[in-house]
All heavy atoms as a GROMACS GRO file, in nm:
protein
  531
    1MET      N    1  10.166   7.430  11.357
    1MET     CA    2  10.193   7.483  11.225
    1MET      C    3  10.120   7.406  11.115
    1MET      O    4  10.145   7.426  10.999
    1MET     CB    5  10.343   7.478  11.198
    1MET     CG    6  10.417   7.594  11.258
    1MET     SD    7  10.360   7.740  11.178
    1MET     CE    8  10.462   7.860  11.251
    2THR      N    9  10.034   7.318  11.150
    2THR     CA   10   9.962   7.242  11.047
    2THR      C   11   9.863   7.329  10.972
    2THR      O   12   9.827   7.299  10.860
    2THR     CB   13   9.888   7.122  11.110
    2THR    OG1   14   9.800   7.170  11.210
    2THR    CG2   15   9.986   7.023  11.168
    3ARG      N   16   9.816   7.438  11.035
    3ARG     CA   17   9.720   7.526  10.969
    3ARG      C   18   9.783   7.602  10.852
    3ARG      O   19   9.713   7.642  10.760
    3ARG     CB   20   9.663   7.627  11.069
    3ARG     CG   21   9.574   7.570  11.174
    3ARG     CD   22   9.436   7.542  11.124
    3ARG     NE   23   9.373   7.666  11.078
    3ARG     CZ   24   9.268   7.669  10.999
    3ARG    NH1   25   9.213   7.559  10.957
    3ARG    NH2   26   9.216   7.781  10.960
    4GLY      N   27   9.911   7.622  10.855
    4GLY     CA   28   9.978   7.697  10.748
    4GLY      C   29   9.961   7.630  10.614
    4GLY      O   30   9.930   7.695  10.514
    5ASN      N   31   9.977   7.500  10.608
    5ASN     CA   32   9.961   7.426  10.484
    5ASN      C   33   9.815   7.429  10.438
    5ASN      O   34   9.786   7.441  10.319
    5ASN     CB   35  10.010   7.282  10.499
    5ASN     CG   36  10.012   7.210  10.366
    5ASN    OD1   37  10.047   7.268  10.264
    5ASN    ND2   38   9.971   7.085  10.367
    6GLN      N   39   9.723   7.419  10.533
    6GLN     CA   40   9.581   7.420  10.500
    6GLN      C   41   9.543   7.556  10.439
    6GLN      O   42   9.469   7.561  10.340
    6GLN     CB   43   9.501   7.394  10.628
    6GLN     CG   44   9.358   7.353  10.604
    6GLN     CD   45   9.290   7.312  10.734
    6GLN    OE1   46   9.342   7.331  10.842
    6GLN    NE2   47   9.172   7.255  10.720
    7ARG      N   48   9.593   7.662  10.496
    7ARG     CA   49   9.567   7.795  10.441
    7ARG      C   50   9.624   7.809  10.301
    7ARG      O   51   9.561   7.867  10.212
    7ARG     CB   52   9.627   7.903  10.531
    7ARG     CG   53   9.554   7.923  10.660
    7ARG     CD   54   9.611   8.042  10.735
    7ARG     NE   55   9.548   8.053  10.865
    7ARG     CZ   56   9.612   8.050  10.981
    7ARG    NH1   57   9.742   8.040  10.984
    7ARG    NH2   58   9.546   8.062  11.094
    8GLU      N   59   9.744   7.760  10.283
    8GLU     CA   60   9.809   7.768  10.152
    8GLU      C   61   9.730   7.691  10.047
    8GLU      O   62   9.709   7.738   9.935
    8GLU     CB   63   9.953   7.714  10.162
    8GLU     CG   64  10.030   7.721  10.033
    8GLU     CD   65  10.061   7.860   9.986
    8GLU    OE1   66  10.055   7.956  10.067
    8GLU    OE2   67  10.091   7.877   9.867
    9GLN      N   68   9.684   7.572  10.084
    9GLN     CA   69   9.605   7.491   9.991
    9GLN      C   70   9.473   7.561   9.957
    9GLN      O   71   9.431   7.563   9.840
    9GLN     CB   72   9.578   7.352  10.050
    9GLN     CG   73   9.702   7.268  10.070
    9GLN     CD   74   9.773   7.240   9.939
    9GLN    OE1   75   9.712   7.217   9.837
    9GLN    NE2   76   9.906   7.243   9.944
   10ALA      N   77   9.408   7.620  10.056
   10ALA     CA   78   9.282   7.692  10.032
   10ALA      C   79   9.307   7.814   9.944
   10ALA      O   80   9.226   7.845   9.855
   10ALA     CB   81   9.221   7.734  10.165
   11ARG      N   82   9.419   7.883   9.966
   11ARG     CA   83   9.452   8.000   9.884
   11ARG      C   84   9.472   7.961   9.739
   11ARG      O   85   9.422   8.026   9.647
   11ARG     CB   86   9.578   8.068   9.939
   11ARG     CG   87   9.611   8.200   9.872
   11ARG     CD   88   9.743   8.256   9.919
   11ARG     NE   89   9.855   8.173   9.877
   11ARG     CZ   90   9.909   8.174   9.754
   11ARG    NH1   91   9.859   8.251   9.661
   11ARG    NH2   92  10.012   8.097   9.725
   12LEU      N   93   9.546   7.851   9.716
   12LEU     CA   94   9.570   7.805   9.579
   12LEU      C   95   9.441   7.761   9.512
   12LEU      O   96   9.418   7.789   9.393
   12LEU     CB   97   9.671   7.690   9.580
   12LEU     CG   98   9.814   7.729   9.616
   12LEU    CD1   99   9.900   7.603   9.630
   12LEU    CD2  100   9.872   7.821   9.512
   13LYS      N  101   9.355   7.692   9.588
   13LYS     CA  102   9.227   7.647   9.532
   13LYS      C  103   9.141   7.767   9.492
   13LYS      O  104   9.081   7.768   9.384
   13LYS     CB  105   9.153   7.562   9.636
   13LYS     CG  106   9.022   7.508   9.589
   13LYS     CD  107   8.954   7.426   9.698
   13LYS     CE  108   8.817   7.382   9.655
   13LYS     NZ  109   8.744   7.315   9.763
   14ASN      N  110   9.137   7.868   9.576
   14ASN     CA  111   9.059   7.989   9.547
   14ASN      C  112   9.117   8.063   9.428
   14ASN      O  113   9.044   8.116   9.344
   14ASN     CB  114   9.054   8.079   9.670
   14ASN     CG  115   8.953   8.189   9.654
   14ASN    OD1  116   8.850   8.171   9.591
   14ASN    ND2  117   8.982   8.303   9.712
   15LEU      N  118   9.250   8.067   9.418
   15LEU     CA  119   9.315   8.133   9.305
   15LEU      C  120   9.278   8.066   9.174
   15LEU      O  121   9.244   8.132   9.075
   15LEU     CB  122   9.467   8.131   9.326
   15LEU     CG  123   9.552   8.205   9.222
   15LEU    CD1  124   9.521   8.354   9.225
   15LEU    CD2  125   9.699   8.182   9.250
   16LYS      N  126   9.280   7.933   9.172
   16LYS     CA  127   9.242   7.859   9.052
   16LYS      C  128   9.096   7.883   9.017
   16LYS      O  129   9.059   7.897   8.900
   16LYS     CB  130   9.265   7.710   9.072
   16LYS     CG  131   9.410   7.670   9.069
   16LYS     CD  132   9.426   7.521   9.088
   16LYS     CE  133   9.572   7.482   9.095
   16LYS     NZ  134   9.588   7.337   9.119
   17LYS      N  135   9.010   7.890   9.118
   17LYS     CA  136   8.867   7.915   9.096
   17LYS      C  137   8.845   8.052   9.033
   17LYS      O  138   8.768   8.066   8.937
   17LYS     CB  139   8.793   7.905   9.229
   17LYS     CG  140   8.646   7.927   9.220
   17LYS     CD  141   8.581   7.919   9.357
   17LYS     CE  142   8.436   7.958   9.352
   17LYS     NZ  143   8.376   7.962   9.486
   18LYS      N  144   8.915   8.152   9.084
   18LYS     CA  145   8.901   8.288   9.030
   18LYS      C  146   8.952   8.296   8.887
   18LYS      O  147   8.893   8.363   8.802
   18LYS     CB  148   8.975   8.389   9.117
   18LYS     CG  149   8.918   8.406   9.255
   18LYS     CD  150   8.784   8.469   9.251
   18LYS     CE  151   8.729   8.487   9.392
   18LYS     NZ  152   8.594   8.539   9.392
   19GLU      N  153   9.063   8.228   8.859
   19GLU     CA  154   9.117   8.227   8.722
   19GLU      C  155   9.018   8.162   8.627
   19GLU      O  156   9.000   8.207   8.514
   19GLU     CB  157   9.250   8.153   8.719
   19GLU     CG  158   9.365   8.230   8.778
   19GLU     CD  159   9.495   8.151   8.782
   19GLU    OE1  160   9.493   8.031   8.746
   19GLU    OE2  161   9.598   8.209   8.820
   20LYS      N  162   8.955   8.055   8.672
   20LYS     CA  163   8.858   7.984   8.588
   20LYS      C  164   8.736   8.073   8.560
   20LYS      O  165   8.684   8.074   8.448
   20LYS     CB  166   8.815   7.854   8.657
   20LYS     CG  167   8.731   7.765   8.571
   20LYS     CD  168   8.702   7.634   8.642
   20LYS     CE  169   8.620   7.543   8.553
   20LYS     NZ  170   8.589   7.416   8.619
   21GLU      N  171   8.692   8.149   8.660
   21GLU     CA  172   8.577   8.238   8.642
   21GLU      C  173   8.608   8.350   8.544
   21GLU      O  174   8.523   8.389   8.466
   21GLU     CB  175   8.536   8.298   8.776
   21GLU     CG  176   8.468   8.204   8.870
   21GLU     CD  177   8.438   8.266   9.005
   21GLU    OE1  178   8.474   8.384   9.027
   21GLU    OE2  179   8.379   8.196   9.089
   22ASN      N  180   8.730   8.401   8.547
   22ASN     CA  181   8.767   8.514   8.463
   22ASN      C  182   8.824   8.472   8.328
   22ASN      O  183   8.855   8.557   8.246
   22ASN     CB  184   8.870   8.602   8.535
   22ASN     CG  185   8.809   8.670   8.655
   22ASN    OD1  186   8.690   8.697   8.658
   22ASN    ND2  187   8.890   8.698   8.754
   23LYS      N  188   8.836   8.344   8.305
   23LYS     CA  189   8.896   8.295   8.181
   23LYS      C  190   8.811   8.337   8.061
   23LYS      O  191   8.690   8.316   8.058
   23LYS     CB  192   8.908   8.143   8.185
   23LYS     CG  193   8.980   8.085   8.066
   23LYS     CD  194   8.995   7.934   8.078
   23LYS     CE  195   9.070   7.879   7.960
   23LYS     NZ  196   9.080   7.734   7.967
   24GLY      N  197   8.875   8.396   7.965
   24GLY     CA  198   8.807   8.435   7.842
   24GLY      C  199   8.733   8.567   7.850
   24GLY      O  200   8.680   8.614   7.751
   25LYS      N  201   8.727   8.627   7.967
   25LYS     CA  202   8.659   8.754   7.979
   25LYS      C  203   8.757   8.867   7.953
   25LYS      O  204   8.865   8.870   8.008
   25LYS     CB  205   8.598   8.770   8.118
   25LYS     CG  206   8.485   8.675   8.145
   25LYS     CD  207   8.424   8.701   8.280
   25LYS     CE  208   8.313   8.601   8.308
   25LYS     NZ  209   8.254   8.622   8.439
   26SER      N  210   8.718   8.958   7.869
   26SER     CA  211   8.803   9.072   7.839
   26SER      C  212   8.715   9.192   7.814
   26SER      O  213   8.611   9.182   7.748
   26SER     CB  214   8.888   9.044   7.716
   26SER     OG  215   8.961   9.158   7.680
   27SER      N  216   8.755   9.305   7.862
   27SER     CA  217   8.678   9.427   7.841
   27SER      C  218   8.711   9.490   7.705
   27SER      O  219   8.648   9.587   7.667
   27SER     CB  220   8.706   9.527   7.952
   27SER     OG  221   8.842   9.563   7.951
   28LEU      N  222   8.806   9.432   7.634
   28LEU     CA  223   8.847   9.491   7.506
   28LEU      C  224   8.754   9.450   7.391
   28LEU      O  225   8.749   9.519   7.290
   28LEU     CB  226   8.991   9.450   7.473
   28LEU     CG  227   9.098   9.501   7.568
   28LEU    CD1  228   9.234   9.448   7.527
   28LEU    CD2  229   9.099   9.652   7.573
   29ASN      N  230   8.684   9.339   7.405
   29ASN     CA  231   8.590   9.292   7.303
   29ASN      C  232   8.654   9.282   7.165
   29ASN      O  233   8.600   9.327   7.065
   29ASN     CB  234   8.467   9.382   7.296
   29ASN     CG  235   8.387   9.378   7.423
   29ASN    OD1  236   8.381   9.275   7.490
   29ASN    ND2  237   8.325   9.488   7.459
   30GLY      N  238   8.773   9.226   7.158
   30GLY     CA  239   8.840   9.205   7.031
   30GLY      C  240   8.918   9.325   6.980
   30GLY      O  241   8.973   9.320   6.871
   31LEU      N  242   8.922   9.433   7.055
   31LEU     CA  243   8.994   9.552   7.013
   31LEU      C  244   9.133   9.553   7.076
   31LEU      O  245   9.155   9.494   7.181
   31LEU     CB  246   8.920   9.678   7.058
   31LEU     CG  247   8.778   9.698   7.007
   31LEU    CD1  248   8.717   9.821   7.072
   31LEU    CD2  249   8.776   9.713   6.857
   32THR      N  250   9.224   9.622   7.011
   32THR     CA  251   9.354   9.642   7.074
   32THR      C  252   9.337   9.751   7.181
   32THR      O  253   9.236   9.821   7.184
   32THR     CB  254   9.460   9.686   6.972
   32THR    OG1  255   9.426   9.815   6.922
   32THR    CG2  256   9.474   9.586   6.859
   33ILE      N  257   9.435   9.766   7.262
   33ILE     CA  258   9.428   9.865   7.369
   33ILE      C  259   9.415  10.005   7.312
   33ILE      O  260   9.335  10.087   7.358
   33ILE     CB  261   9.551   9.853   7.462
   33ILE    CG1  262   9.546   9.720   7.537
   33ILE    CG2  263   9.558   9.969   7.559
   33ILE    CD1  264   9.669   9.687   7.616
   34ASN      N  265   9.492  10.034   7.207
   34ASN     CA  266   9.486  10.167   7.145
   34ASN      C  267   9.351  10.192   7.082
   34ASN      O  268   9.298  10.304   7.088
   34ASN     CB  269   9.597  10.184   7.042
   34ASN     CG  270   9.733  10.200   7.106
   34ASN    OD1  271   9.743  10.244   7.220
   34ASN    ND2  272   9.837  10.162   7.035
   35GLN      N  273   9.293  10.092   7.018
   35GLN     CA  274   9.160  10.108   6.958
   35GLN      C  275   9.056  10.137   7.066
   35GLN      O  276   8.968  10.220   7.047
   35GLN     CB  277   9.121   9.983   6.880
   35GLN     CG  278   9.198   9.963   6.752
   35GLN     CD  279   9.167   9.830   6.686
   35GLN    OE1  280   9.134   9.733   6.754
   35GLN    NE2  281   9.179   9.825   6.555
   36LYS      N  282   9.066  10.067   7.178
   36LYS     CA  283   8.971  10.089   7.287
   36LYS      C  284   8.986  10.230   7.343
   36LYS      O  285   8.886  10.298   7.369
   36LYS     CB  286   8.993   9.987   7.399
   36LYS     CG  287   8.906  10.010   7.521
   36LYS     CD  288   8.842   9.885   7.568
   36LYS     CE  289   8.763   9.903   7.696
   36LYS     NZ  290   8.646   9.986   7.680
   37LYS      N  291   9.111  10.276   7.359
   37LYS     CA  292   9.133  10.411   7.409
   37LYS      C  293   9.074  10.515   7.315
   37LYS      O  294   9.010  10.612   7.357
   37LYS     CB  295   9.282  10.437   7.427
   37LYS     CG  296   9.342  10.370   7.548
   37LYS     CD  297   9.490  10.404   7.560
   37LYS     CE  298   9.552  10.335   7.679
   37LYS     NZ  299   9.695  10.364   7.692
   38GLU      N  300   9.095  10.496   7.184
   38GLU     CA  301   9.041  10.590   7.086
   38GLU      C  302   8.888  10.589   7.086
   38GLU      O  303   8.825  10.694   7.078
   38GLU     CB  304   9.094  10.555   6.947
   38GLU     CG  305   9.241  10.585   6.929
   38GLU     CD  306   9.295  10.535   6.796
   38GLU    OE1  307   9.216  10.492   6.710
   38GLU    OE2  308   9.418  10.538   6.779
   39ASN      N  309   8.830  10.470   7.098
   39ASN     CA  310   8.685  10.458   7.103
   39ASN      C  311   8.628  10.527   7.227
   39ASN      O  312   8.530  10.601   7.218
   39ASN     CB  313   8.646  10.310   7.101
   39ASN     CG  314   8.498  10.289   7.086
   39ASN    OD1  315   8.428  10.372   7.030
   39ASN    ND2  316   8.450  10.177   7.136
   40ASP      N  317   8.691  10.504   7.341
   40ASP     CA  318   8.646  10.567   7.465
   40ASP      C  319   8.660  10.719   7.456
   40ASP      O  320   8.573  10.793   7.504
   40ASP     CB  321   8.725  10.514   7.585
   40ASP     CG  322   8.692  10.370   7.617
   40ASP    OD1  323   8.592  10.318   7.563
   40ASP    OD2  324   8.768  10.309   7.694
   41ALA      N  325   8.769  10.766   7.396
   41ALA     CA  326   8.790  10.910   7.383
   41ALA      C  327   8.683  10.972   7.292
   41ALA      O  328   8.633  11.081   7.320
   41ALA     CB  329   8.929  10.938   7.327
   42ALA      N  330   8.646  10.902   7.187
   42ALA     CA  331   8.542  10.952   7.096
   42ALA      C  332   8.408  10.962   7.169
   42ALA      O  333   8.333  11.059   7.151
   42ALA     CB  334   8.531  10.862   6.975
   43ILE      N  335   8.378  10.864   7.250
   43ILE     CA  336   8.253  10.866   7.326
   43ILE      C  337   8.253  10.984   7.423
   43ILE      O  338   8.153  11.056   7.435
   43ILE     CB  339   8.233  10.732   7.400
   43ILE    CG1  340   8.206  10.619   7.300
   43ILE    CG2  341   8.121  10.741   7.503
   43ILE    CD1  342   8.211  10.481   7.360
   44MET      N  343   8.365  11.006   7.492
   44MET     CA  344   8.372  11.117   7.586
   44MET      C  345   8.362  11.252   7.516
   44MET      O  346   8.297  11.344   7.566
   44MET     CB  347   8.503  11.110   7.667
   44MET     CG  348   8.506  10.997   7.767
   44MET     SD  349   8.365  10.997   7.882
   44MET     CE  350   8.391  11.149   7.967
   45ARG      N  351   8.424  11.264   7.397
   45ARG     CA  352   8.413  11.389   7.321
   45ARG      C  353   8.268  11.416   7.284
   45ARG      O  354   8.220  11.529   7.292
   45ARG     CB  355   8.500  11.384   7.197
   45ARG     CG  356   8.646  11.415   7.222
   45ARG     CD  357   8.722  11.439   7.093
   45ARG     NE  358   8.728  11.319   7.010
   45ARG     CZ  359   8.821  11.225   7.020
   45ARG    NH1  360   8.916  11.237   7.111
   45ARG    NH2  361   8.820  11.120   6.941
   46ALA      N  362   8.196  11.312   7.243
   46ALA     CA  363   8.055  11.328   7.206
   46ALA      C  364   7.973  11.372   7.327
   46ALA      O  365   7.886  11.460   7.316
   46ALA     CB  366   8.001  11.198   7.149
   47LYS      N  367   8.000  11.315   7.443
   47LYS     CA  368   7.929  11.354   7.564
   47LYS      C  369   7.959  11.499   7.601
   47LYS      O  370   7.869  11.574   7.641
   47LYS     CB  371   7.968  11.263   7.681
   47LYS     CG  372   7.908  11.125   7.673
   47LYS     CD  373   7.948  11.044   7.795
   47LYS     CE  374   7.889  10.906   7.793
   47LYS     NZ  375   7.925  10.829   7.913
   48GLN      N  376   8.086  11.539   7.587
   48GLN     CA  377   8.124  11.676   7.620
   48GLN      C  378   8.059  11.774   7.524
   48GLN      O  379   8.014  11.882   7.565
   48GLN     CB  380   8.276  11.691   7.617
   48GLN     CG  381   8.344  11.621   7.733
   48GLN     CD  382   8.495  11.617   7.719
   48GLN    OE1  383   8.549  11.640   7.612
   48GLN    NE2  384   8.562  11.584   7.829
   49GLU      N  385   8.052  11.739   7.396
   49GLU     CA  386   7.988  11.826   7.298
   49GLU      C  387   7.839  11.840   7.328
   49GLU      O  388   7.783  11.948   7.318
   49GLU     CB  389   8.010  11.773   7.157
   49GLU     CG  390   8.152  11.787   7.107
   49GLU     CD  391   8.176  11.717   6.974
   49GLU    OE1  392   8.079  11.662   6.916
   49GLU    OE2  393   8.291  11.717   6.929
   50ALA      N  394   7.775  11.731   7.368
   50ALA     CA  395   7.633  11.735   7.402
   50ALA      C  396   7.610  11.822   7.525
   50ALA      O  397   7.513  11.901   7.529
   50ALA     CB  398   7.580  11.594   7.426
   51ALA      N  399   7.698  11.812   7.624
   51ALA     CA  400   7.685  11.894   7.744
   51ALA      C  401   7.705  12.042   7.711
   51ALA      O  402   7.633  12.128   7.763
   51ALA     CB  403   7.785  11.848   7.850
   52LEU      N  404   7.801  12.070   7.626
   52LEU     CA  405   7.826  12.208   7.586
   52LEU      C  406   7.708  12.265   7.509
   52LEU      O  407   7.667  12.380   7.531
   52LEU     CB  408   7.954  12.217   7.502
   52LEU     CG  409   7.997  12.355   7.458
   52LEU    CD1  410   8.026  12.443   7.579
   52LEU    CD2  411   8.118  12.348   7.367
   53ALA      N  412   7.650  12.184   7.420
   53ALA     CA  413   7.534  12.228   7.344
   53ALA      C  414   7.416  12.256   7.438
   53ALA      O  415   7.343  12.353   7.420
   53ALA     CB  416   7.495  12.122   7.240
   54LYS      N  417   7.400  12.172   7.538
   54LYS     CA  418   7.292  12.192   7.635
   54LYS      C  419   7.314  12.322   7.714
   54LYS      O  420   7.220  12.397   7.737
   54LYS     CB  421   7.286  12.073   7.730
   54LYS     CG  422   7.172  12.077   7.827
   54LYS     CD  423   7.170  11.952   7.914
   54LYS     CE  424   7.061  11.958   8.018
   54LYS     NZ  425   7.060  11.842   8.106
   55LYS      N  426   7.440  12.347   7.752
   55LYS     CA  427   7.471  12.471   7.826
   55LYS      C  428   7.442  12.594   7.741
   55LYS      O  429   7.385  12.692   7.788
   55LYS     CB  430   7.618  12.472   7.867
   55LYS     CG  431   7.646  12.411   7.999
   55LYS     CD  432   7.791  12.437   8.037
   55LYS     CE  433   7.824  12.380   8.172
   55LYS     NZ  434   7.964  12.403   8.209
   56THR      N  435   7.484  12.591   7.615
   56THR     CA  436   7.461  12.706   7.529
   56THR      C  437   7.312  12.725   7.502
   56THR      O  438   7.265  12.839   7.492
   56THR     CB  439   7.538  12.693   7.396
   56THR    OG1  440   7.502  12.570   7.333
   56THR    CG2  441   7.688  12.696   7.419
   57GLN      N  442   7.237  12.616   7.494
   57GLN     CA  443   7.092  12.625   7.473
   57GLN      C  444   7.027  12.689   7.596
   57GLN      O  445   6.940  12.775   7.582
   57GLN     CB  446   7.034  12.486   7.449
   57GLN     CG  447   6.884  12.484   7.427
   57GLN     CD  448   6.844  12.553   7.299
   57GLN    OE1  449   6.920  12.559   7.204
   57GLN    NE2  450   6.723  12.606   7.297
   58GLU      N  451   7.072  12.649   7.716
   58GLU     CA  452   7.016  12.708   7.838
   58GLU      C  453   7.054  12.855   7.848
   58GLU      O  454   6.973  12.937   7.892
   58GLU     CB  455   7.066  12.632   7.961
   58GLU     CG  456   7.001  12.497   7.977
   58GLU     CD  457   7.053  12.422   8.099
   58GLU    OE1  458   7.142  12.475   8.170
   58GLU    OE2  459   7.006  12.311   8.122
   59ALA      N  460   7.174  12.890   7.807
   59ALA     CA  461   7.217  13.029   7.811
   59ALA      C  462   7.137  13.113   7.713
   59ALA      O  463   7.103  13.229   7.740
   59ALA     CB  464   7.366  13.040   7.781
   60ALA      N  465   7.106  13.056   7.598
   60ALA     CA  466   7.028  13.128   7.498
   60ALA      C  467   6.885  13.149   7.545
   60ALA      O  468   6.820  13.246   7.507
   60ALA     CB  469   7.028  13.050   7.366
   61ASN      N  470   6.837  13.060   7.632
   61ASN     CA  471   6.701  13.072   7.684
   61ASN      C  472   6.696  13.160   7.809
   61ASN      O  473   6.599  13.159   7.881
   61ASN     CB  474   6.643  12.934   7.718
   61ASN     CG  475   6.616  12.853   7.594
   61ASN    OD1  476   6.597  12.907   7.486
   61ASN    ND2  477   6.615  12.722   7.609
   62GLY      N  478   6.801  13.232   7.835
   62GLY     CA  479   6.804  13.321   7.949
   62GLY      C  480   6.842  13.251   8.078
   62GLY      O  481   6.809  13.298   8.186
   63GLY      N  482   6.906  13.140   8.069
   63GLY     CA  483   6.951  13.069   8.189
   63GLY      C  484   6.839  12.996   8.261
   63GLY      O  485   6.850  12.966   8.378
   64ALA      N  486   6.729  12.972   8.194
   64ALA     CA  487   6.617  12.902   8.256
   64ALA      C  488   6.660  12.763   8.299
   64ALA      O  489   6.721  12.690   8.221
   64ALA     CB  490   6.500  12.892   8.158
   65GLY      N  491   6.632  12.730   8.422
   65GLY     CA  492   6.666  12.598   8.471
   65GLY      C  493   6.806  12.585   8.525
   65GLY      O  494   6.844  12.481   8.571
   66SER      N  495   6.884  12.691   8.518
   66SER     CA  496   7.021  12.681   8.566
   66SER      C  497   7.029  12.682   8.717
   66SER      O  498   7.130  12.641   8.773
   66SER     CB  499   7.107  12.794   8.508
   66SER     OG  500   7.059  12.917   8.554
   67GLY      N  501   6.924  12.725   8.786
   67GLY     CA  502   6.927  12.730   8.930
   67GLY      C  503   6.867  12.606   8.997
   67GLY      O  504   6.846  12.605   9.115
   68LYS      N  505   6.841  12.504   8.919
   68LYS     CA  506   6.781  12.382   8.974
   68LYS      C  507   6.880  12.308   9.061
   68LYS      O  508   6.998  12.304   9.031
   68LYS     CB  509   6.735  12.289   8.863
   68LYS     CG  510   6.617  12.338   8.786
   68LYS     CD  511   6.574  12.235   8.684
   68LYS     CE  512   6.454  12.280   8.605
   68LYS     NZ  513   6.417  12.180   8.505
   69LYS      N  514   6.828  12.247   9.166
   69LYS     CA  515   6.909  12.158   9.248
   69LYS      C  516   6.857  12.018   9.231
   69LYS      O  517   6.737  11.996   9.222
   69LYS     CB  518   6.902  12.199   9.396
   69LYS     CG  519   6.969  12.329   9.426
   69LYS     CD  520   6.969  12.354   9.575
   69LYS     CE  521   7.040  12.485   9.607
   69LYS     NZ  522   7.040  12.512   9.749
   70LYS      N  523   6.951  11.925   9.227
   70LYS     CA  524   6.911  11.786   9.209
   70LYS      C  525   6.912  11.714   9.340
   70LYS      O  526   6.984  11.740   9.427
   70LYS     CB  527   7.006  11.715   9.112
   70LYS     CG  528   6.991  11.767   8.972
   70LYS     CD  529   7.077  11.688   8.878
   70LYS     CE  530   7.060  11.740   8.736
   70LYS     NZ  531   7.136  11.667   8.642
   0.00000   0.00000   0.00000
């Protein structure tokens, strides 16, 4: 049973290492969670509007390019 303690010590050491690596890193960049959600939603709305505009432009051109495969 001596390996149990060794594993536990290695696990704790790795946990501390991971915490140190992630310290100070945040995906919020100084924003609150609600601000980030609103910002992300605005970006998605802009992308959706651009996609819709592209679709309507292709439809106005007689559907040219709509049969393309990627």
